[in-house]
KOLVEXDREN-710159 format. One record per residue: x, y, z of N, C-alpha, C in turn. Coordinates in steps of 0.05 Angstrom, whole numbers. Layout:
N
X|Y|Z|X|Y|Z|X|Y|Z $
...
***
This chain:
472
1970|3151|1984|1951|3175|1963|1976|3196|1975 $
1994|3211|1963|2016|3222|1973|2007|3245|1977 $
1995|3260|1955|1985|3288|1960|1955|3300|1973 $
1945|3307|1981|1923|3316|1997|1914|3333|1974 $
1880|3333|1968|1868|3362|1949|1846|3365|1959 $
1849|3389|1980|1820|3401|1989|1799|3404|1979 $
1799|3418|1950|1774|3429|1937|1768|3452|1954 $
1781|3458|1972|1768|3481|1989|1763|3509|1974 $
1780|3517|1962|1781|3539|1937|1766|3538|1914 $
1757|3514|1905|1745|3511|1884|1718|3502|1882 $
1717|3492|1902|1683|3479|1914|1690|3454|1898 $
1717|3443|1882|1705|3419|1864|1709|3396|1888 $
1690|3366|1882|1707|3347|1899|1731|3338|1879 $
1749|3337|1886|1776|3333|1869|1786|3304|1875 $
1775|3289|1904|1784|3271|1907|1763|3247|1887 $
1740|3262|1878|1716|3241|1867|1730|3244|1842 $
1739|3271|1826|1742|3267|1797|1772|3258|1797 $
1788|3247|1814|1808|3243|1810|1806|3207|1810 $
1788|3201|1827|1780|3174|1824|1769|3159|1809 $
1749|3173|1789|1730|3168|1769|1747|3167|1743 $
1767|3189|1741|1784|3190|1725|1804|3157|1723 $
1827|3151|1746|1829|3126|1748|1823|3106|1742 $
1789|3104|1753|1771|3080|1740|1777|3082|1717 $
1773|3103|1699|1779|3095|1676|1804|3082|1655 $
1816|3099|1665|1849|3083|1667|1852|3066|1672 $
1836|3050|1692|1840|3024|1701|1828|3000|1688 $
1811|3005|1674|1801|2986|1652|1817|2970|1642 $
1837|2970|1625|1857|2952|1616|1867|2932|1635 $
1872|2948|1662|1873|2916|1683|1845|2898|1683 $
1824|2916|1685|1798|2893|1696|1799|2876|1675 $
1808|2879|1647|1802|2865|1623|1823|2847|1626 $
1855|2848|1636|1869|2832|1636|1863|2810|1663 $
1848|2826|1687|1851|2802|1713|1823|2791|1692 $
1803|2790|1682|1794|2776|1660|1800|2754|1654 $
1820|2762|1638|1831|2737|1617|1848|2720|1636 $
1854|2727|1657|1874|2723|1684|1854|2701|1692 $
1837|2709|1695|1818|2687|1713|1811|2671|1688 $
1812|2673|1664|1794|2652|1645|1818|2630|1642 $
1838|2639|1645|1867|2623|1642|1870|2609|1670 $
1854|2614|1688|1864|2600|1718|1843|2583|1722 $
1820|2584|1703|1798|2569|1703|1806|2543|1693 $
1819|2550|1664|1827|2524|1652|1850|2510|1658 $
1864|2524|1674|1880|2501|1696|1871|2492|1713 $
1855|2497|1725|1834|2482|1742|1824|2463|1727 $
1811|2458|1706|1793|2440|1689|1817|2420|1689 $
1837|2433|1676|1862|2415|1659|1871|2395|1684 $
1870|2408|1711|1873|2390|1738|1857|2370|1739 $
1832|2375|1737|1815|2352|1742|1822|2336|1713 $
1816|2347|1696|1829|2317|1669|1846|2313|1687 $
1869|2313|1688|1891|2302|1692|1897|2288|1717 $
1879|2295|1740|1864|2279|1757|1854|2250|1745 $
1839|2255|1738|1822|2230|1734|1840|2216|1710 $
1849|2220|1689|1871|2210|1674|1891|2192|1696 $
1908|2209|1708|1925|2186|1735|1912|2170|1738 $
1885|2170|1755|1866|2152|1773|1863|2130|1750 $
1856|2134|1718|1860|2110|1701|1886|2093|1696 $
1903|2117|1696|1929|2106|1693|1931|2083|1713 $
1926|2084|1743|1929|2065|1756|1917|2042|1755 $
1893|2040|1749|1880|2027|1742|1889|2008|1723 $
1897|2019|1695|1913|2010|1674|1937|1989|1684 $
1956|2002|1703|1980|1991|1706|1975|1961|1718 $
1954|1960|1737|1940|1940|1750|1943|1913|1727 $
1925|1930|1708|1924|1901|1679|1945|1895|1668 $
1969|1916|1673|1997|1899|1658|2006|1873|1687 $
1999|1875|1695|1998|1850|1722|1979|1827|1725 $
1990|1811|1700|1978|1788|1698|1975|1765|1720 $
1995|1769|1736|1997|1747|1764|1974|1751|1785 $
1958|1773|1776|1937|1769|1796|1911|1762|1784 $
1908|1757|1753|1884|1751|1741|1868|1730|1752 $
1888|1705|1760|1880|1679|1769|1880|1671|1793 $
1859|1670|1810|1860|1662|1841|1861|1632|1848 $
1879|1622|1862|1880|1585|1867|1868|1586|1887 $
1855|1565|1899|1846|1564|1925|1836|1535|1930 $
1845|1528|1958|1836|1499|1966|1826|1511|2000 $
1808|1494|2008|1794|1507|2029|1788|1470|2044 $
1793|1466|2075|1792|1451|2082|1765|1453|2097 $
1749|1430|2107|1722|1441|2126|1730|1425|2145 $
1757|1424|2158|1765|1423|2193|1786|1423|2189 $
1800|1443|2192|1830|1458|2191|1841|1449|2223 $
1833|1435|2236|1846|1427|2267|1849|1398|2253 $
1844|1386|2233|1862|1357|2230|1877|1366|2192 $
1866|1373|2178|1878|1378|2157|1877|1412|2149 $
1898|1417|2141|1902|1446|2130|1918|1442|2095 $
1906|1461|2082|1908|1460|2054|1918|1481|2046 $
1938|1486|2018|1934|1512|2002|1941|1498|1982 $
1940|1521|1960|1932|1512|1926|1958|1529|1916 $
1974|1522|1886|1986|1538|1876|1965|1545|1842 $
1981|1546|1825|1970|1553|1795|1974|1522|1781 $
1985|1498|1785|1973|1479|1779|1948|1470|1789 $
1924|1477|1802|1905|1470|1813|1891|1473|1799 $
1874|1441|1799|1848|1445|1780|1819|1446|1808 $
1801|1446|1792|1770|1446|1809|1763|1419|1814 $
1757|1414|1844|1750|1387|1855|1741|1388|1877 $
1731|1360|1892|1723|1352|1922|1732|1330|1929 $
1748|1325|1948|1760|1303|1958|1749|1305|1993 $
1741|1267|1992|1730|1266|2019|1758|1248|2045 $
1765|1274|2051|1794|1258|2068|1791|1240|2096 $
1795|1219|2102|1799|1211|2135|1824|1211|2133 $
1834|1212|2158|1864|1207|2176|1865|1199|2192 $
1877|1168|2196|1879|1147|2208|1910|1153|2220 $
1927|1161|2216|1949|1163|2230|1969|1183|2214 $
1984|1189|2243|2003|1216|2227|2031|1200|2222 $
2048|1213|2203|2072|1211|2201|2087|1216|2231 $
2111|1203|2240|2119|1207|2267|2153|1197|2264 $
2168|1215|2278|2194|1210|2277|2211|1198|2301 $
2222|1181|2290|2223|1163|2318|2240|1167|2336 $
2238|1160|2368|2252|1184|2386|2263|1155|2408 $
2286|1145|2406|2298|1136|2429|2314|1140|2446 $
2312|1128|2467|2334|1145|2488|2353|1120|2504 $
2374|1127|2520|2391|1113|2527|2379|1107|2559 $
2411|1089|2566|2398|1079|2594|2406|1101|2606 $
2398|1103|2638|2388|1118|2661|2420|1126|2674 $
2419|1153|2676|2449|1159|2690|2436|1182|2713 $
2458|1182|2733|2451|1200|2761|2453|1228|2745 $
2461|1241|2728|2467|1270|2720|2469|1273|2695 $
2473|1301|2683|2471|1306|2661|2503|1306|2657 $
2515|1315|2683|2547|1314|2682|2563|1291|2686 $
2549|1268|2684|2563|1245|2691|2577|1238|2672 $
2603|1227|2676|2628|1217|2652|2612|1197|2644 $
2618|1185|2620|2607|1165|2615|2629|1145|2593 $
2645|1157|2574|2670|1144|2564|2677|1155|2536 $
2699|1152|2527|2702|1164|2501|2705|1143|2481 $
2698|1150|2452|2701|1130|2429|2690|1146|2410 $
2681|1129|2396|2670|1141|2365|2641|1137|2364 $
2613|1146|2365|2599|1142|2360|2575|1141|2329 $
2576|1121|2321|2564|1123|2287|2542|1126|2288 $
2521|1148|2279|2491|1146|2274|2483|1145|2242 $
2457|1128|2240|2452|1126|2221|2421|1136|2211 $
2402|1148|2199|2380|1148|2197|2372|1139|2174 $
2355|1118|2175|2347|1100|2144|2372|1090|2137 $
2363|1100|2110|2385|1102|2083|2413|1116|2083 $
2408|1134|2103|2421|1159|2098|2456|1151|2104 $
2472|1171|2109|2498|1168|2106|2504|1167|2136 $
2525|1144|2148|2529|1148|2168|2545|1167|2181 $
2544|1181|2206|2560|1203|2215|2573|1190|2238 $
2603|1196|2237|2615|1185|2262|2625|1212|2269 $
2619|1215|2305|2625|1231|2320|2636|1219|2344 $
2667|1236|2347|2682|1237|2371|2674|1248|2398 $
2686|1232|2413|2668|1233|2441|2701|1222|2451 $
2712|1254|2468|2737|1248|2481|2733|1257|2504 $
2750|1267|2523|2746|1275|2553|2739|1305|2559 $
2735|1313|2533|2727|1340|2536|2696|1347|2532 $
2683|1329|2528|2657|1319|2517|2639|1297|2525 $
2654|1280|2537|2641|1253|2549|2626|1253|2563 $
2612|1274|2576|2590|1270|2597|2563|1269|2568 $
2532|1258|2593|2515|1268|2578|2506|1292|2560 $
2505|1307|2572|2514|1335|2563|2523|1343|2538 $
2551|1339|2548|2569|1341|2525|2563|1317|2492 $
2556|1292|2501|2546|1286|2473|2528|1293|2465 $
2512|1294|2486|2487|1308|2466|2490|1336|2445 $
2509|1348|2463|2521|1376|2444|2534|1365|2418 $
2557|1351|2429|2569|1337|2396|2549|1324|2378 $
2530|1320|2384|2515|1303|2362|2496|1321|2351 $
2489|1343|2366|2470|1365|2357|2489|1390|2333 $
2512|1388|2344|2532|1398|2325|2543|1384|2300 $
2536|1361|2296|2540|1343|2271|2518|1347|2253 $
2519|1332|2227|2493|1332|2210|2490|1299|2209 $
2486|1290|2228|2474|1263|2232|2442|1260|2224 $
2428|1276|2225|2398|1275|2218|2387|1269|2242 $
2395|1271|2261|2383|1269|2299|2380|1299|2310 $
2362|1300|2332|2363|1322|2343|2365|1308|2377 $
2392|1309|2389|2394|1301|2410|2385|1317|2436 $
2387|1310|2459|2375|1326|2486|2379|1312|2508 $
2379|1317|2536|2375|1300|2562|2353|1308|2574 $
2344|1288|2588|2314|1294|2594|2320|1284|2626 $
2307|1296|2643|2313|1291|2681|2277|1283|2681 $
2268|1264|2683|2250|1241|2696|2242|1253|2718 $
2251|1273|2730|2243|1273|2763|2252|1260|2783 $
2262|1235|2774|2261|1208|2800|2293|1208|2807 $
2314|1226|2795|2337|1229|2792|2349|1210|2766 $
2334|1208|2748|2350|1198|2720|2344|1219|2705 $
2374|1214|2692|2375|1225|2667|2377|1213|2642 $
2370|1215|2622|2373|1202|2598|2375|1222|2573 $
2395|1204|2556|2399|1218|2526|2384|1211|2510 $
2374|1232|2496|2346|1221|2481|2351|1230|2448 $
2349|1212|2439|2350|1217|2406|2324|1228|2386 $
2323|1237|2373|2301|1238|2353|2306|1251|2327 $
2292|1220|2314|2297|1225|2282|2294|1259|2265 $
2296|1267|2253|2292|1295|2246|2271|1287|2217 $
2275|1273|2211|2250|1273|2192|2236|1244|2199 $
2212|1244|2191|2186|1231|2191|2184|1212|2179 $
2167|1184|2179|2162|1160|2161|2176|1137|2171 $
2165|1115|2174|2174|1087|2182|2203|1083|2165 $
2214|1089|2146|2250|1080|2137|2262|1100|2152 $
2250|1121|2167|2274|1131|2175|2275|1125|2212 $
2290|1104|2219|2293|1100|2240|2324|1102|2247 $
2331|1102|2268|2355|1107|2282|2373|1087|2282 $
2398|1086|2275|2421|1064|2285|2442|1073|2301 $
2444|1067|2323|2465|1071|2342|2492|1055|2339 $
2514|1061|2333|2534|1039|2345|2564|1050|2345 $
2578|1040|2362|2603|1058|2376|2630|1042|2372 $
2647|1055|2378|2671|1043|2377|2679|1052|2409 $
2679|1038|2424|2685|1048|2455|2717|1036|2453 $
2726|1060|2473|2754|1066|2479|2768|1040|2501 $
2745|1032|2516|2747|1011|2531|2748|985|2518 $
2753|984|2487|2758|956|2475|2728|937|2473 $
2713|949|2494|2686|933|2487|2670|945|2479 $
2651|937|2457|2625|951|2454|2597|953|2452 $
2594|920|2467|2569|917|2481|2573|905|2506 $
2591|924|2523|2585|920|2559|2572|943|2568 $
2567|951|2597|2555|973|2603|2572|987|2613 $
2597|989|2606|2611|1007|2619|2630|1022|2595 $
2643|1052|2604|2648|1064|2583|2629|1071|2568 $
2635|1081|2541|2618|1095|2515|2586|1076|2519 $
2594|1052|2510|2568|1036|2511|2552|1031|2527 $
2553|1049|2547|2534|1043|2583|2503|1053|2567 $
2517|1075|2543|2487|1091|2534|2469|1064|2528 $
2480|1045|2523|2447|1021|2511|2435|1017|2532 $
2417|1017|2531|2394|1006|2551|2403|972|2543 $
2405|962|2523|2415|927|2514|2437|931|2501 $
2459|926|2525|2485|930|2513|2491|903|2492 $
2482|888|2497|2488|854|2483|2480|861|2461 $
2455|876|2456|2453|884|2428|2449|913|2416 $
2461|920|2429|2479|951|2425|2452|960|2418 $
2431|965|2428|2411|983|2418|2404|997|2451 $
2383|1017|2436|2367|1039|2460|2344|1030|2458 $
2328|1045|2476|2305|1042|2480|2287|1062|2465 $
2264|1050|2450|2248|1056|2422|2221|1073|2446 $
2226|1099|2449|2198|1117|2459|2180|1122|2439 $
2184|1125|2417|2163|1134|2402|2171|1121|2370 $
2158|1112|2358|2170|1091|2331|2160|1113|2305 $
2175|1104|2295|2183|1109|2265|2147|1110|2246 $
2134|1127|2237|2117|1116|2220|2110|1130|2204 $
2088|1125|2168|2086|1132|2156|2053|1152|2161 $
2049|1168|2147|2026|1178|2154|2004|1161|2137 $
1976|1146|2148|1959|1140|2136|1935|1149|2128 $
1922|1155|2106|1897|1165|2104|1885|1157|2077 $
1854|1159|2080|1841|1152|2048|1829|1178|2036 $
1829|1182|2012|1823|1193|1999|1804|1184|1981 $
1784|1196|1982|1756|1190|1963|1762|1156|1955 $
1757|1147|1987|1764|1119|1988|1781|1098|1979 $
1809|1121|1969|1828|1104|1964|1851|1108|1989 $
1866|1081|1990|1884|1084|2021|1909|1098|2009 $
1920|1115|2025|1944|1133|2019|1965|1125|2043 $
1995|1128|2031|2012|1132|2061|2038|1143|2044 $
2038|1158|2068|2067|1178|2059|2082|1180|2082 $
2112|1188|2085|2123|1190|2101|2127|1211|2116 $
2114|1235|2107|2106|1265|2123|2080|1269|2123 $
2076|1287|2141|2040|1297|2141|2038|1321|2126 $
2064|1331|2117|2061|1355|2094|2057|1347|2065 $
2041|1348|2055|2041|1315|2034|2028|1337|2003 $
2048|1343|1984|2041|1355|1963|2049|1336|1930 $
2049|1317|1934|2050|1299|1905|2020|1281|1910 $
2003|1285|1932|1981|1265|1926|1951|1279|1902 $
1949|1311|1900|1934|1326|1887|1953|1344|1879 $
1944|1350|1844|1965|1366|1836|1951|1399|1844 $
1974|1413|1847|1970|1435|1859|1963|1435|1879 $
1961|1423|1895|1956|1428|1928|1973|1412|1942 $
1980|1427|1969|1992|1413|1990|1975|1413|2018 $
1974|1388|2026|1955|1377|2048|1976|1373|2072 $
1968|1387|2095|1988|1384|2120|1971|1375|2134 $
1974|1350|2145|1956|1332|2172|1969|1342|2192 $
1941|1352|2215|1946|1362|2229|1945|1341|2256 $
1921|1327|2258|1915|1306|2272|1900|1283|2263 $
1897|1261|2271|1884|1229|2262|1865|1220|2274 $
1837|1221|2271|1814|1208|2276|1803|1192|2249 $
1804|1168|2247|1782|1160|2230|1756|1162|2227 $
1754|1172|2248|1721|1175|2245|1711|1203|2238 $
1729|1220|2228|1718|1243|2219|1730|1251|2190 $
1708|1261|2175|1718|1254|2136|1716|1284|2138 $
1740|1301|2124|1742|1323|2125|1743|1319|2092 $
1728|1347|2086|1717|1350|2059|1738|1374|2049 $
1757|1372|2030|1773|1387|2012|1759|1395|1983 $
1761|1426|1975|1755|1436|1962|1776|1449|1944 $
1778|1448|1924|1793|1465|1907|1790|1474|1882 $
1795|1508|1873|1782|1514|1851|1802|1541|1843 $
1795|1552|1828|1808|1574|1818|1793|1587|1811 $
1795|1615|1806|1770|1639|1796|1780|1659|1779 $
1771|1678|1771|1783|1704|1759|1772|1726|1769 $
1774|1731|1789|1762|1749|1812|1785|1765|1810 $
1810|1761|1807|1832|1784|1808|1826|1802|1784 $
1824|1790|1757|1821|1806|1734|1794|1816|1737 $
1770|1796|1746|1751|1821|1747|1749|1847|1764 $
1763|1846|1784|1765|1860|1802|1776|1885|1783 $
1801|1882|1775|1821|1898|1751|1811|1912|1740 $
1787|1898|1715|1773|1907|1698|1741|1919|1713 $
1738|1918|1729|1711|1932|1749|1721|1968|1751 $
1750|1958|1766|1770|1987|1769|1768|2001|1743 $
1780|1994|1729|1777|2003|1698|1758|2016|1695 $
1737|2005|1690|1709|2011|1675|1706|2038|1695 $
1704|2035|1713|1704|2056|1746|1720|2081|1732 $
1746|2077|1732|1757|2098|1732|1755|2111|1697 $
1750|2093|1679|1749|2102|1652|1723|2122|1657 $
1704|2108|1668|1676|2131|1665|1680|2158|1678 $
1695|2154|1705|1698|2184|1718|1712|2197|1692 $
1727|2198|1686|1745|2211|1662|1726|2221|1650 $
1706|2201|1635|1690|2211|1616|1663|2233|1621 $
1661|2223|1655|1640|2245|1664|1663|2271|1662 $
1688|2275|1675|1699|2304|1677|1705|2318|1645 $
1713|2302|1626|1715|2308|1596|1681|2323|1592 $
1668|2314|1602|1635|2319|1595|1629|2342|1609 $
1638|2342|1629|1632|2366|1647|1645|2390|1635 $
1665|2390|1632|1681|2408|1620|1686|2421|1597 $
1670|2408|1575|1659|2414|1549|1627|2417|1542 $
1614|2408|1567|1586|2425|1558|1577|2446|1551 $
1549|2452|1545|1540|2469|1535|1520|2474|1544 $
1496|2489|1556|1474|2491|1570|1459|2512|1544 $
1445|2505|1532|1427|2524|1512|1415|2534|1527 $
1399|2525|1551|1378|2546|1569|1391|2567|1579 $
1416|2557|1591|1428|2577|1604|1460|2596|1598 $
1456|2584|1571|1479|2596|1559|1509|2596|1572 $
1509|2575|1587|1541|2568|1601|1544|2548|1592 $
1575|2544|1581|1589|2534|1568|1615|2525|1592 $
1626|2498|1584|1647|2486|1597|1676|2503|1594 $
1690|2504|1612|1713|2517|1611|1732|2504|1589 $
1722|2485|1581|1742|2468|1562|1729|2469|1539 $
1705|2472|1537|1690|2477|1505|1709|2488|1478 $
1709|2469|1463|1723|2467|1441|1752|2464|1440 $
1758|2455|1465|1797|2447|1466|1796|2420|1459 $
1819|2427|1435|1825|2407|1412|1834|2383|1435 $
1851|2393|1451|1872|2372|1471|1847|2349|1483 $
1827|2360|1490|1809|2349|1508|1792|2333|1492 $
1786|2341|1463|1778|2322|1441|1800|2301|1439 $
1814|2297|1431|1835|2281|1422|1832|2258|1444 $
1832|2273|1468|1836|2250|1493|1805|2235|1491 $
1791|2243|1484|1762|2230|1488|1762|2213|1462 $
1771|2220|1435|1767|2200|1414|1787|2187|1417 $
1809|2188|1427|1832|2165|1435|1827|2152|1450 $
1816|2153|1469|1803|2129|1494|1783|2109|1478 $
1768|2123|1460|1739|2113|1453|1752|2091|1427 $
1773|2098|1413|1782|2084|1395|1794|2055|1411 $
1815|2058|1426|1827|2043|1441|1810|2013|1452 $
1779|2022|1456|1765|2013|1469|1767|1976|1449 $
1764|1986|1422|1762|1968|1402|1793|1957|1389 $
1812|1965|1399|1841|1957|1386|1847|1926|1396 $
1857|1911|1382|1862|1880|1380|1889|1879|1380 $
1899|1854|1393|1934|1850|1394|1936|1826|1373 $
1965|1827|1360|1962|1802|1333|1973|1774|1357 $
1965|1750|1343|1974|1736|1363|1954|1728|1376 $
1928|1737|1387|1912|1729|1410|1883|1721|1392 $
1882|1698|1406|1860|1687|1388|1831|1703|1390 $
1815|1704|1356|1801|1723|1359|1771|1731|1374 $
1767|1709|1390|1748|1706|1407|1753|1725|1433 $
1772|1725|1440|1782|1751|1462|1800|1770|1458 $
1797|1779|1432|1810|1796|1420|1807|1828|1419 $
1787|1838|1442|1791|1868|1443|1770|1863|1469 $
1775|1884|1482|1760|1891|1515|1728|1885|1504 $
1715|1891|1479|1679|1884|1474|1684|1848|1478 $
1699|1838|1468|1700|1804|1470|1707|1796|1497 $
1714|1815|1518|1722|1801|1539|1699|1814|1567 $
1675|1825|1552|1651|1833|1562|1651|1859|1570 $
1672|1881|1559|1667|1913|1565|1650|1923|1539 $
1632|1935|1546|1614|1950|1529|1609|1972|1537 $
1601|1981|1516|1602|2017|1512|1576|2029|1504 $
1557|2047|1519|1540|2057|1511|1538|2078|1506 $
1511|2098|1486|1520|2118|1471|1525|2142|1486 $
1530|2139|1508|1541|2159|1532|1572|2164|1531 $
1583|2142|1511|1605|2135|1516|1617|2122|1546 $
1604|2115|1567|1608|2095|1587|1617|2068|1583 $
1629|2062|1605|1630|2025|1595|1617|2008|1618 $
1608|1992|1613|1600|1970|1625|1614|1946|1626 $
1617|1923|1646|1625|1899|1644|1610|1874|1648 $
1612|1859|1629|1598|1833|1632|1614|1808|1648 $
1615|1806|1680|1637|1788|1685|1629|1767|1672 $
1601|1749|1672|1602|1719|1663|1616|1716|1634 $
1618|1740|1619|1625|1738|1592|1658|1735|1593 $
1671|1757|1616|1695|1756|1621|1710|1722|1639 $
1691|1719|1651|1694|1691|1664|1696|1664|1637 $
1682|1664|1621|1677|1650|1594|1708|1650|1576 $
1715|1675|1577|1739|1682|1554|1760|1671|1574 $
1759|1673|1602|1788|1670|1614|1784|1632|1615 $
1766|1619|1622|1764|1595|1626|1777|1577|1595 $
1763|1590|1572|1770|1579|1548|1803|1586|1535 $
1807|1612|1538|1833|1625|1534|1848|1633|1543 $
1859|1626|1576|1869|1647|1590|1895|1660|1580 $
1911|1638|1572|1939|1651|1554|1935|1679|1538 $
1907|1679|1522|1911|1700|1511|1899|1718|1520 $
1885|1718|1535|1869|1745|1550|1898|1755|1560 $
1910|1734|1574|1935|1754|1593|1955|1771|1560 $
1955|1757|1543|1976|1767|1521|1957|1794|1514 $
1934|1792|1515|1921|1813|1503|1930|1842|1522 $
1930|1835|1553|1934|1857|1561|1963|1865|1567 $
1982|1843|1562|2005|1850|1577|2037|1840|1553 $
2023|1841|1530|2044|1831|1516|2055|1856|1512 $
2085|1848|1516|2110|1871|1510|2124|1878|1482 $
2115|1860|1461|2129|1859|1441|2122|1886|1428 $
2145|1894|1414|2154|1916|1406|2136|1925|1378 $
2115|1938|1376|2097|1943|1357|2071|1935|1359 $
2074|1904|1380|2049|1893|1384|2040|1894|1419 $
2043|1914|1426|2040|1922|1457|2008|1901|1461 $
2004|1899|1492|1974|1895|1504|1963|1921|1495 $
1945|1915|1505|1921|1934|1506|1935|1951|1532 $
1942|1940|1552|1942|1954|1578|1971|1971|1573 $
1982|1962|1567|2017|1982|1555|2008|2002|1532 $
1992|1996|1524|1985|2013|1498|1973|2043|1511 $
1950|2033|1532|1936|2050|1544|1954|2070|1567 $
1970|2054|1577|1992|2071|1597|2013|2094|1585 $
2022|2076|1552|2037|2101|1542|2009|2122|1527 $
1999|2113|1528|1975|2138|1515|1977|2153|1535 $
1968|2147|1557|1962|2162|1584|1984|2179|1593 $
2004|2171|1594|2035|2181|1602|2046|2202|1582 $
2038|2198|1563|2040|2225|1534|2020|2246|1543 $
2005|2242|1558|1989|2267|1569|1998|2281|1602 $
2005|2259|1613|2014|2263|1645|2042|2261|1652 $
2055|2256|1639|2085|2266|1650|2095|2288|1654 $
2106|2294|1669|2119|2320|1687|2136|2337|1666 $
2149|2327|1653|2173|2343|1635|2152|2349|1603 $
2149|2318|1595|2147|2319|1561|2104|2317|1566 $
2095|2315|1578|2065|2308|1571|2049|2333|1566 $
2026|2331|1549|2014|2347|1539|2008|2363|1553 $
1992|2354|1575|1966|2367|1593|1997|2384|1612 $
2010|2374|1615|2030|2390|1629|2039|2417|1616 $
2052|2405|1589|2058|2431|1577|2034|2457|1569 $
2003|2438|1568|1989|2465|1565|1984|2480|1595 $
1987|2472|1612|1983|2480|1638|2009|2505|1637 $
2032|2486|1635|2048|2510|1636|2050|2530|1626 $
2049|2530|1595|2027|2556|1577|2013|2572|1588 $
1994|2549|1606|1978|2575|1610|1983|2591|1641 $
2008|2574|1648|2010|2596|1677|2033|2618|1664 $
2049|2609|1646|2068|2628|1636|2052|2660|1619 $
2021|2653|1611|2014|2671|1604|2001|2685|1628 $
1986|2669|1649|1987|2687|1675|2004|2706|1685 $
2033|2692|1683|2056|2709|1702|2060|2735|1681 $
2054|2728|1654|2057|2751|1635|2036|2777|1650 $
2013|2766|1655|1990|2789|1657|1993|2799|1678 $
2004|2780|1702|2015|2792|1730|2037|2810|1724 $
2055|2810|1698|2075|2831|1699|2065|2849|1686 $
2043|2853|1667|2032|2877|1655|2012|2889|1673 $
1997|2876|1693|1981|2891|1711|1999|2904|1730 $
2020|2888|1742|2041|2901|1751|2047|2934|1742 $
2060|2932|1721|2076|2954|1706|2055|2975|1696 $
2027|2962|1695|2003|2982|1691|2001|2996|1719 $
2001|2984|1747|1994|2994|1770|2009|3017|1774 $
2036|3011|1771|2060|3031|1779|2058|3057|1758 $
2045|3052|1734|2045|3079|1722|2019|3095|1732 $
2001|3077|1733|1978|3090|1746|1980|3108|1774 $
1992|3094|1783|1996|3103|1818|2021|3132|1806 $
2027|3137|1789|2053|3151|1783|2027|3180|1770 $
2009|3169|1753|1998|3184|1740|1969|3197|1761 $
1961|3187|1787|1947|3198|1807|1962|3210|1820 $
1988|3207|1830|2006|3228|1840|2007|3253|1824 $
2008|3250|1801|2009|3275|1781|1978|3301|1781 $
1963|3279|1780|1936|3288|1780|1928|3302|1804 $
1938|3295|1817|1939|3304|1856|1953|3338|1859 $
1976|3326|1845|1996|3353|1846|1975|3379|1828 $
1971|3367|1805|1960|3384|1795|1931|3399|1801 $
1915|3385|1807|1901|3397|1827|1904|3407|1851 $
1921|3403|1860|1937|3414|1888|1943|3448|1875 $
1954|3450|1863|1963|3475|1847|1944|3480|1838 $
1923|3476|1827|1905|3495|1817|1892|3509|1838 $
1886|3492|1870|1883|3501|1891|1895|3523|1900 $
1919|3517|1897|1938|3547|1911|1940|3577|1891 $
1932|3559|1866|1927|3589|1850|1901|3604|1851 $
1881|3585|1855|1852|3593|1860|1853|3612|1879 $
1871|3594|1905|1882|3618|1929|1887|3639|1929 $
1908|3642|1901|1925|3664|1902|1902|3687|1892 $
1883|3678|1875|1869|3692|1854|1854|3710|1880 $
1849|3692|1887|1830|3711|1910|1845|3723|1929 $
1859|3714|1935|1880|3737|1957|1885|3766|1939 $
1888|3759|1915|1897|3785|1895|1863|3807|1893 $
1839|3793|1894|1817|3801|1883|1810|3812|1904 $
1817|3808|1928|1807|3819|1956|1828|3841|1959 $
1851|3841|1957|1864|3867|1949|1860|3888|1933 $
1844|3881|1906|1847|3898|1889|1819|3911|1894 $
1795|3903|1909|1776|3903|1920|1778|3923|1943 $
1801|3924|1957|1799|3945|1984|1812|3969|1967 $
1833|3963|1947|1841|3986|1934|1820|4007|1923 $
1802|3989|1907|1781|4002|1892|1762|4025|1910 $
1756|4004|1935|1745|4014|1956|1752|4041|1965 $
1780|4044|1968|1796|4058|1973|1796|4098|1962 $
1793|4084|1929|1786|4101|1910|1770|4116|1909 $
1747|4086|1912|1717|4102|1908|1710|4132|1937 $
1717|4112|1958|1717|4137|1988|1739|4162|1981 $
1761|4161|1968|1773|4182|1964|1760|4204|1943 $
1748|4192|1925|1729|4207|1901|1711|4223|1919 $
1701|4207|1927|1674|4223|1944|1677|4237|1963 $
1707|4239|1981|1709|4264|1996|1711|4285|1988 $
1733|4279|1957|1739|4305|1943|1720|4313|1928 $
1690|4297|1923|1665|4317|1911|1659|4324|1927 $
1655|4318|1962|1641|4333|1979|1647|4358|1992 $
1676|4354|1988|1698|4380|2003|1702|4398|1977 $
1694|4395|1957|1695|4409|1927|1676|4433|1929 $
***
């Protein structure tokens, strides 16, 4: 308030008069603020619709990924003996399995030496595992100790693992273990000893425990796994078996012929069921938001913020139609959401019959997957169609809801500018009014001063006349 107005001279409540005058002139601002509040309410309501549509889009995107529609499972009643896993070729089944023997890798050892650094000899070691290729390993003066020979073997591709073992009694052994299990994977070790004699107990051939036979001592035999599956004897060279039951990998952990392990294989459609349940939940949430924002209460006369909004009406009607859409090339028995167990009631809400969905997947799994995820141009799957539809409203740059929100915000910005301009004008108007009333007060003060002077002069004249009359 730049200029004070006292009202002392006029006796008027000039502050109140100015305030009332300004209130009258501020009425356009109130109307603009009401319009701004209505626009802001629409932005908030559109935000709720946009949020619900974004949630629905997330569930639709999940339906595009058909890899998770079917779950494959294999279970073992005793994972300490047998563990199992499944892939997408598995079929439902039950199997009784006993394991009498695990597959093992052959282990052999050399003759005893007094230390790992004892010099053995030089020459060429030749190692063959089963029917594999023979690998030649050169032993020179650089590596002709037990530990050096073990390292040279490990650095080759001989199909064995070598080490040096100290038995605690002063004896050191070179040990070899085949990398592959199975009865066929036995280790054959021969040599060309630089001392010219390949079957004596000196030089490189001193590694033999039976030099004349050119053999090492076997500490563990090479064996096949032996088991019984539903009464059928089975033998395999490894403990990980993936060619016994289609779609199942069986890993043998221990052998106990007295223990029967029950293995069950199955596939289910919980992945698709879960995704559709989420879709139904998010769809219904969007329906509720749309209803709330477009509702009208006849008793209270209150209307939803977006009642009569054409954009919201299009969203509602378009989504309802898409529930019944089909995809070319899909079996007619599963060619709509309704045929997959999704039903719509009178209120527009969806529900899912999981039994009907499971039956559809059991009978036509490939068709169901195509129904959701077909990327054929002009014949897209329903999930892709829904995603494209929702994107048309949600994209930040080109989406219909984004454009509508931007338009409302621009209107609000324009109103803010108008209000600012009016306020600036009214501030000047109020300042002028105060200046005018202040001038009025000053003028009245001058009038009162002049009036007082005139009164004094008239009184003097009257007194003078009286004196003249009395003296006369």
